[in-house]
C-alpha positions, 0 to 999 in steps of 0.5 A: 499500500502506497501513500502520498508521503514518504514513509521511510522516516517513520520506519526505522525497522521493517516492523514497528510497534505503535501504541496510543501515542500513535508514533512508531517505536524508535521515532524521534521528533525534532520539533512538535510540528514534526511530531504532529506530522507524524501522528497524522500520517500514521493515523492515515496509514492505520485508517486506511489499512484497517479499512482494507482489513475489514473489506477482506474479512467481510466487516462493514466496520473497521475493527482498527482506526487510529481514534480506536487505538488512541482511545485504548491500551492496545497496540499495532504492529505495522510492516514496511517494504522500503523502495526507492519511492515512498515505501509500502506498508503491507501488513498490520496486526492488532494486539491487546488484553481484554476481559472475557468470559469464556468457557474452559474445557469442562465447560465452566464459565471463567472470567480471563483477562487475556492477550488477544489478537484483534486484527490481522491482515497482509495486503493480498499483493503480498499473501503467500510469501511468508510475510504473515508468519514473519509479522506473527513471529515478531509480535510473539517475540516482542510480547513473549508469549505463545500462540496458544496463549492468545484469544482470537477475535473473529478469525477468518477461515484463512486465519484459522488455517494460518494458525493450524499450519504454522503452529498446530493449533486445531482443537478449539474450545467452543465459545459463546462469543466471537472469541476462539481459544484453543487447548492450551489457553488455560493451561498456559495462562494458569502458570502465570506466564507473561501476557502482552503488558507484562502483567500476570493473567487472572482467571476468576470462576463465576 
C-alpha cells in the first residue's frame, strides 16, 4: 500500500510497534510540528489499512482505526517494505488485553483478562510469501508469548488455517462469543506466564 508521503522516516525497522501515542517505536521528533505530522501520517496509514482489513474479512465497520487505538491500551504492529519511492505498508497486526467470559475445557464459565489478537491482515499482493508468519512471529517474540495463550477475535477461515499450519492449533474450545481459544489456553495462562503488557493473567471462576 502506497501513500502520498515518504514513509521511510517513520519506519526505522521493517516492523514497528505503535501504541496510543500514534508514534512508531524508535521514532524521534525534532520538533512538535514533526511529531504532529508523524501522528497524522500514522493515522492515515492505520485508517486505510484498517479499512482494507475489514473489507477482506467482510466486516461493515473497521476493527482498527487511529481513533480507536488512541482511546485504548492496545497496540499495532505495522510491516514496512522500503523502495525507491515512498515505501509500502504491507501488513498490520493489532493486539491487546481484554476481559472475557469464556468456557474452560470442562464447560465452566470463567472471566479472564487475556492477550488477544484483534486484527491481522497482509495485503493481497504480498500474501503467500511468508510475510504473515514473519509479522506474527515478531509479535510473539516482542510480547514473549506463545500462540496458544492468545484469544483470537473473529478469526477468518484463512486465519484459522494459518494458525493450524504454522502453530499446530486445531483443537478449539467452543465459545459463545466471537473469540476463539485453543486447548492449551488455560494451561499456559494458569501458570501465570507473561501476557501482553507484562502483568499476570487472572482467572476467576464465576
